[in-house]
C-alpha positions in Angstrom: -129.0 -29.0 139.4 -132.1 -27.2 138.1 -130.8 -23.8 139.3 -127.4 -24.5 137.7 -129.0 -25.4 134.3 -131.3 -22.3 134.3 -128.3 -20.1 135.2 -126.3 -21.6 132.3 -129.1 -20.9 129.8 -129.4 -17.4 131.0 -125.7 -16.8 130.8 -125.5 -18.2 127.3 -128.5 -16.1 126.1 -127.1 -12.9 127.6 -123.7 -13.4 126.2 -125.0 -14.1 122.7 -127.3 -11.1 122.7 -124.6 -8.9 124.1 -122.2 -9.8 121.2 -124.9 -10.1 118.6 -122.9 -8.2 116.0 -120.1 -10.7 116.2 -122.5 -13.5 115.9 -124.1 -12.0 112.8 -120.8 -11.0 111.3 -119.5 -14.6 111.4 -123.0 -15.9 110.3 -123.2 -18.1 113.4 -126.9 -17.6 114.0 -127.8 -21.3 113.3 -125.0 -22.5 115.6 -126.0 -20.2 118.4 -129.7 -21.3 118.0 -128.7 -24.9 118.2 -126.5 -24.4 121.3 -129.2 -22.4 123.0 -131.8 -25.1 122.2 -129.5 -27.8 123.5 -128.9 -25.9 126.8 -132.7 -25.2 127.1 -133.5 -28.9 126.5 -131.0 -29.9 129.2 -132.6 -27.4 131.6 -136.0 -28.7 130.6 -135.1 -32.3 131.2 -133.8 -31.5 134.7 -137.0 -29.4 135.4 -139.1 -32.4 134.3 -137.2 -34.6 136.8 -137.7 -32.0 139.5 -141.5 -31.9 138.7 -141.8 -35.7 138.8 -140.1 -35.9 142.2 -142.3 -33.1 143.4 -145.5 -34.8 142.1 -144.4 -38.1 143.7 -143.9 -36.4 147.0 -147.3 -34.7 146.8 -149.0 -38.0 145.8 -147.4 -39.7 148.7 -148.6 -37.1 151.1 -152.1 -37.2 149.7 -152.2 -41.0 150.1 -151.0 -40.8 153.7 -153.6 -38.1 154.5 -156.5 -39.8 152.8 -155.4 -43.2 154.3 -155.3 -41.6 157.7 -158.8 -40.1 157.2 -160.1 -43.4 156.0 -158.6 -45.1 159.1 -160.2 -42.5 161.4 -163.6 -42.9 159.8 -163.4 -46.7 160.2 -162.4 -46.6 163.8 -164.7 -43.6 164.6 -167.6 -45.3 162.8 -167.1 -48.4 164.8 -167.1 -46.3 168.0 -170.3 -44.5 166.9 -172.0 -47.8 166.3 -171.0 -49.2 169.7 -172.0 -46.0 171.4 -168.6 -44.9 172.5 -168.6 -41.8 170.4 -171.3 -39.5 169.1 -171.7 -38.6 165.4 -171.0 -34.9 166.1 -167.7 -35.7 167.9 -166.6 -37.9 165.0 -167.5 -35.2 162.5 -165.6 -32.5 164.5 -162.6 -34.8 164.9 -162.4 -35.6 161.2 -162.7 -31.9 160.3 -159.8 -31.0 162.6 -157.8 -34.0 161.3 -158.3 -32.8 157.7 -157.1 -29.3 158.6 -154.0 -30.8 160.2 -153.4 -33.0 157.2 -153.8 -30.1 154.8 -151.3 -28.1 156.8 -148.8 -31.0 156.7 -149.3 -31.2 152.9 -148.5 -27.4 152.7 -145.4 -28.0 154.7 -144.2 -30.5 152.1 -144.8 -27.9 149.4 -142.7 -25.4 151.3 -140.0 -28.0 151.7 -139.8 -28.4 147.9 -139.4 -24.6 147.4 -136.7 -24.6 150.2 -134.8 -27.3 148.3 -135.0 -25.3 145.1 -133.8 -22.2 146.9 -131.0 -24.2 148.5 -129.4 -24.7 145.0 -129.2 -21.0 144.4 -128.0 -20.3 148.0 -125.2 -22.8 147.5 -123.9 -20.9 144.5 -124.1 -17.6 146.4 -122.2 -19.1 149.3 -119.4 -20.2 146.9 -119.1 -16.7 145.6 -119.2 -15.1 149.1 -116.5 -17.6 150.3 -114.1 -16.8 147.5 -111.2 -14.6 148.7 -109.2 -12.3 146.5 -105.4 -12.1 146.8 -105.6 -8.3 146.5 -106.8 -6.7 149.8 -106.6 -3.3 151.4 -104.3 -3.1 154.4 -106.0 -4.7 157.4 -104.0 -3.0 160.2 -106.2 -0.7 162.3 -103.4 1.9 162.6 -102.6 1.9 158.9 -102.0 5.4 157.7 -103.6 6.0 154.3 -101.2 8.0 152.1 -102.7 11.2 150.9 -101.9 14.1 148.7 -100.9 17.6 149.5 -103.7 20.3 149.6 -104.2 21.6 146.1 -102.0 18.9 144.5 -103.4 18.0 141.1 -100.9 15.4 139.9 -99.1 12.4 141.4 -95.8 10.8 140.7 -95.7 7.2 139.6 -92.6 4.9 140.0 -92.0 1.3 138.9 -89.1 -0.3 140.7 -87.8 -3.6 139.2 -91.3 -4.7 138.4 -91.7 -8.2 136.9 -95.0 -10.0 136.2 -96.2 -13.1 134.4 -99.7 -14.3 134.0 -100.7 -17.5 135.9 -101.5 -19.2 132.6 -98.0 -18.4 131.2 -95.5 -18.8 134.1 -92.6 -19.3 131.7 -93.2 -16.0 129.8 -93.0 -12.7 131.6 -95.3 -9.9 130.5 -92.9 -7.4 132.2 -89.3 -8.0 133.2 -87.6 -5.8 135.8 -89.3 -2.6 134.6 -88.0 0.6 136.0 -90.0 3.8 135.2 -90.4 7.2 136.8 -93.4 9.3 135.6 -93.1 12.8 137.1 -96.2 14.7 138.3 -97.9 16.4 135.4 -96.1 14.4 132.6 -97.9 12.7 129.7 -96.5 9.3 128.8 -97.5 7.1 125.9 -96.6 3.4 126.0 -96.3 2.0 122.5 -95.7 -1.6 121.6 -97.1 -4.7 119.9 -99.9 -6.8 121.4 -98.7 -8.6 124.5 -96.0 -6.1 125.3 -97.5 -5.4 128.7 -99.2 -2.1 128.2 -102.6 -3.1 129.6 -100.8 -5.1 132.4 -99.2 -1.9 133.6 -102.7 -0.2 133.9 -104.0 -3.3 135.7 -101.1 -3.1 138.2 -101.6 0.6 138.8 -105.2 0.0 139.7 -104.2 -3.1 141.7 -106.2 -5.5 139.7 -102.9 -7.4 139.7 -99.8 -7.3 141.9 -96.3 -7.8 140.5 -94.5 -11.0 141.5 -91.3 -9.0 142.1 -90.5 -5.3 142.6 -92.9 -2.6 143.7 -95.0 0.3 142.4 -95.1 3.6 144.2 -97.7 6.4 143.9 -96.8 9.7 145.5 -93.8 8.0 147.1 -95.9 5.3 148.8 -96.1 1.6 147.8 -99.5 0.8 146.3 -100.0 -1.9 149.0 -100.1 0.8 151.7 -103.1 2.4 150.0 -106.6 1.5 150.8 -108.0 0.1 147.5 -110.9 2.7 147.3 -108.5 5.6 148.0 -106.0 4.3 145.5 -108.5 3.8 142.7 -110.2 7.1 143.3 -106.9 8.8 142.2 -107.4 7.3 138.7 -109.9 7.5 135.8 -109.8 4.8 133.2 -110.8 5.0 129.6 -110.6 1.4 128.4 -109.9 0.3 124.9 -113.4 -1.0 124.6 -115.6 1.7 126.2 -118.1 0.4 128.7 -121.5 2.1 128.7 -124.5 1.2 130.8 -128.1 0.5 129.8 -129.4 4.0 130.7 -129.4 7.5 129.1 -126.4 9.7 128.2 -126.8 11.8 131.4 -126.6 8.9 133.8 -123.6 7.3 131.9 -121.7 10.6 132.2 -122.7 11.1 135.8 -121.2 7.7 136.7 -117.9 9.4 136.8 -119.2 11.7 139.6 -122.7 11.1 140.8 -123.0 14.5 142.6 -122.0 16.5 139.4 -124.4 19.2 138.3 -125.8 19.3 134.8 -123.6 22.3 134.0 -120.5 20.3 135.0 -121.6 17.4 132.9 -122.2 19.7 129.9 -118.7 21.2 130.3 -117.1 17.7 130.4 -119.0 16.6 127.3 -117.9 19.7 125.4 -114.3 19.2 126.5 -114.4 15.6 125.1 -116.1 16.9 121.9 -119.1 14.8 122.6 -121.7 17.5 123.0 -122.1 18.0 119.3 -123.3 14.5 118.5 -125.3 14.3 121.8 -127.3 17.3 120.7 -128.2 15.4 117.6 -129.7 12.5 119.4 -133.5 12.2 119.6 -133.7 13.2 123.3 -130.2 14.7 123.6 -128.8 13.9 127.1 -132.0 12.0 128.0 -131.6 9.5 125.1 -131.6 5.9 126.1 -128.5 4.2 124.7 -129.5 0.6 124.9 -127.5 -2.3 126.3 -123.8 -1.5 126.2 -124.5 1.7 124.2 -125.5 -0.3 121.2 -127.2 2.8 119.6 -123.8 4.6 119.3 -120.8 4.1 117.1 -117.4 3.1 118.5 -116.0 6.7 118.2 -119.1 8.1 120.0 -118.7 5.6 122.8 -115.0 6.6 123.2 -116.0 10.3 123.5 -118.5 9.5 126.2 -116.0 7.5 128.1 -113.5 10.3 127.9 -116.2 12.8 129.0 -116.9 10.6 132.0 -113.2 10.5 132.9 -113.0 14.3 132.6 -116.0 14.7 134.9 -114.3 12.4 137.4 -111.4 14.9 137.4 -108.7 12.4 138.5 -105.2 12.9 139.5 -104.1 10.4 136.9 -105.9 9.6 133.6 -105.3 6.1 132.0 -106.5 5.8 128.5 -106.1 2.6 126.4 -106.1 2.9 122.6 -105.1 0.4 120.0 -104.3 0.7 116.4 -104.2 -2.6 114.5 -101.8 -3.0 111.6 -103.2 -5.4 109.0 -100.8 -8.1 107.8 -99.2 -7.5 104.5 
């Protein structure tokens, strides 16, 4: 329980700090402070209970050890008086007994730490036991579909694809969609929020599978591709660019770790990102902060595009939204 409470406090604090601009924009600082304080107090109460139980166990062990020593001194002293035992033998026996008792006390301390770790281990086991519905083909003789040598584009085909989200089984996001995107074509999907544009991207990357119909890439159903091979054919520029807490160079290199600095520079120039990068304090070595907090939204988009260009995919997926304000 203590591990669960501490994890909840950490998750709440991390989420609030990550979205600090939203918190401040809606002036929810006081509410967030109160919620964090309540979570911390709850964790503190459980920690107090844990410490009390630990103190009780240690006190019990000390009473048992000291009681045992007192009993040995009484019995041993009686034997010394009657001549059945020498004083040196009694002293040596008591010394060894205290060493054994101290070791047993240390074992109880270790037991408490093991119990504490067991709480964390239980959470890890739950995560490891979770199975995803989307898996790579498991047959040993599965042939992974590939592309022709030198082929730079792939064909995409949707055949009678329908999909609904588990939370809305009565409302389909896509209904019997048929689409054929030829190799080398550029296609834009335009529609209102909820029309299924992002859902199509998720299904192409097999984050989701359609309930009916199938999707083919290079003439092969997606389910016949190994997930890693499939996703390596794509580069994704999400609507909300994701940047990591490191410098510009490492964020760009995430698209292709083995890329040289010359290739990274060329990708940044192609995405029109090199100009603002050169104006940063340490240029490509500038630390961007958590989630790229030191950059504007447009600059984040350019870095995400440069990362996708560096990846040099067969297919580029870019999500972009324009919001129309209500009249």
